[in-house]
N, C-alpha and C positions, 0 to 999 in steps of 0.2 A: 706806709701808704704807697700805693702803686704809682709809678710815674705816668703822667698823662702824656701820650705821644701826639704831638701836633704834626700834621702833614698827611700826605697821601697814604703813607704806610699804615696808618691807623685804620683808615677806611678799607684799604686793600686787604689787610689781615682779617678784618671782620667778614668781609664778603668771601674771601677764600675759605674761611671756616664755615660760615653759615650758608653760603651760596646766594642768599637773598637777604635784604634788610629793608626796614622802613626808614623814613627820614629821621624819625626820633631816635632810632637805634644808631644811625650814622652820626647824629649830633653827639650822642653820648660817647661813642667811640672816639670822636674827634675832640671832645671836651669843649664844645662850642655850641652856643644857642643860635648862632647866626646861620640862617638858611643859605645865604649867598656864599658863605665860606664853604659850606658842605658841597655846594654845586661846583664851585671852582675846583675843589679837590677831585670830585667825580669826573669833571671834564678832563682834567689832566690824566686821569687813569683810563678813561674810556668806559662808558657805562650804557646800560639799557634800562628802560622803564617798563614795568608790566602794563599790559593792556587790560588786564582784569584788576579788580579791587581799586578801580578809579585811579590807576597809575601810582598807587601808594608804595609799591615795592621796587627796589633797585638791585641790579646785579652788574658785575663787570662784563664788558663787551665780549671777552674771550671765554666766558664760562658756559653760556648756553650751548647745548647740542641740539640744534633744530632738526625736526623730523622732515620728511619729504614735503609736508605742507607748510614748512617754514615756521613751525610752532615748537615751543618748549614749555613744559609744565613742571613745576617743582613745588611740592607740598600745596597743591591746588591753586598755585599762583601761575598765571599764564603770561608768557612773553612771545613776541613775534619778531621775525626778522625785519618787518616793516616798521616796527616801533609802536605807535599808538593804535587804538581800536579803530579809528576812522580810516587810517591807511590800510590796516589789515582787512577791514570790511570791504573796501573798494577792490583790493586785489582778489579777494575770494569771489566777488561778483564777476570781475573781469575774467577770471580763470574758470568759472563754473561751466561745466560741460553743457548743461541745459538750463542756465540761469539758476537762481536760488531764491527760495522763499525764506522769510524771517525765521520760521521754526526750524528749517533745515540748517541755516547758518548758525543759529543758536546751538544746535547740537554739535556742530563742528568746532565752534570757538568756545563753548562752555560758558558763555556770558550772554546777557540780554543785548540784542542788536537792533531793536526797533528804532532807537534814537539815531544811531549813526546811519542807518539805511535811509531814514527820512531826510536827514541832513544832506546826505549825498544826492538824493533824488531832487530835493528842492534847489540844490546848487547846480543841477543839470550835469552832474558828474557820472551818474548811472541812470538807467531807464527803468520803467516799471510798467507792468501790464497785468490785468486780472485774468487769470486762466483757471477755469474750474472752480471759481469762487475764492481763489487765493491770489494775493498779490505776489507776483514773481518779478525779481529784479534781474535786469540784463545789462550788458555792456552798452555804452553809448555809440561805440564804433559800429556803423551799419552792417558791415559784413559779419562781424562777430555776433552781433545781436541776431541777425537772420539765422545763423547756424544754431545758436543757443535756442531760439524759439522753435526751430524745426525739431530739434532733439526733444524739447519739452513736450511738443505736440505728439511726438512719437511715444514718449512715456505715457502721456494721458491716454493715447489710443490703446496702448498695451494694457493699462489698468482697466479701461472701460470694457475691452473685449475679453478680459480675463484669460482663460487658458485656451480659448478657441483658436487664436492665430498661432502659427508656427508650431511651438511645442511648449510643454510645461518647464523644460529645462533651460529656456532662453531667458536671460535677465532683461529687465526693462532697459538697461543701458545698451545692450546689444540690439534689442528691437529698434531703439531710437537710431542707432548707428546704421542699421539696415535701411531704414526709411530715408535717412539723410543721403546715404550712398545711392539709393534708387533714384532720388530726385535729381541727382547730378548727371545721370546717364542720358544718352539719346534714345530715340524710340526703339531701335533694334536692340541696343544694349539692355534696356529695361526689360524687353520681352525675353531675352536670353537669360538674364539674371533671374527673373521670376521663374522661368522654366527650370533652371538649375536648382533653386531652392525647393521647388515643388517636387522635383525628382528625389531630393534628399528625404522628403517626408514620406514618400511611397504612396500607398492608396489614399485617395482623398486629398492629396497634396495640392492639386490644381485649384480646388475650391478654397482651401485654407489660405493659400498664398494670395489668391485673388482678393479674398476678404481683407487680408492683412495689408496688402499694398494698394488696395483701392483700384484694381483693374478688373477687366472681364476674364472669366474663366477661359473662353476661347483664346484670348491673348496669351495666357500662361501656357495653355496646351500647345499652342503654335510655337512658342519659344522653346519649349521642351523638345518638340519634334525637330525643329531646326537645329538645335544644339547637338542632339544625339544622332541626328541623321546627317550631320555634316553639311547642312544647307546654309551655312552662315555666309552672308555677302560681305566680304572684307572691304572696308573702306566705303561702304554704303549704308545708309539708314534704311532704305527700302530696296526691294528687288528692282532690277532694270525694267523700266516701263511702268513702275508703280507710281502711285500718287496721282494728283490731278493732271489731266492732259492739257497741254498748252491751248490757249483760246483759239489760235490760228488753226491748229490741227482739227479742233472740234468743229470749226466752221466748215472746213473742207469736207469733213465726213458728213 
């Protein structure tokens, strides 16, 4: 009869061999039916719990090789550097470039996420807004949420306009980034940037960029002429003398 090994080495050996194991398997390896005994041994070794399969799988803390998203999958069992599904869900919402819908997050995490999303939302730990008939989840931090929403609106704009704006080779992510960048510029910079993008497109570029960025065609054409005609006013938004005249000067005239 094989000798039953009591202690961390029994659990450690099993996990080194199998990589992952259920609580029942760990009890059998330890030769004990006491759940708390198993967890004491796991704690001494350092362990992680799966966020999939309702947390039924365990592994040693040093075994997972997390990818760039902080996830590790082994035999369809999923682990996260954050630990449980709730913490993982919140991180993905916070780091989402343009917010995230439940269906998008489910595809990333390979598990159902409606319950943790709703839990986090009702606890006011993430935000939510309906966009295009879909609930999209955002960070609660105002600045981050604003940027996420701007990018999401850029994605929606790109999808709605189809292939008409910019070109067919531009991804929705790049379109969203272009719109966000454009919104951060001053008046002259927006005009010059629009002119530059229009020049890249060649014939018909002024109209296409104007539609894409939501500005007038003359504004794009002016920006293109200023940029390539070296008429840029450095350190100024408008040309000297441009804009509204002071009230006192208008009265004198």
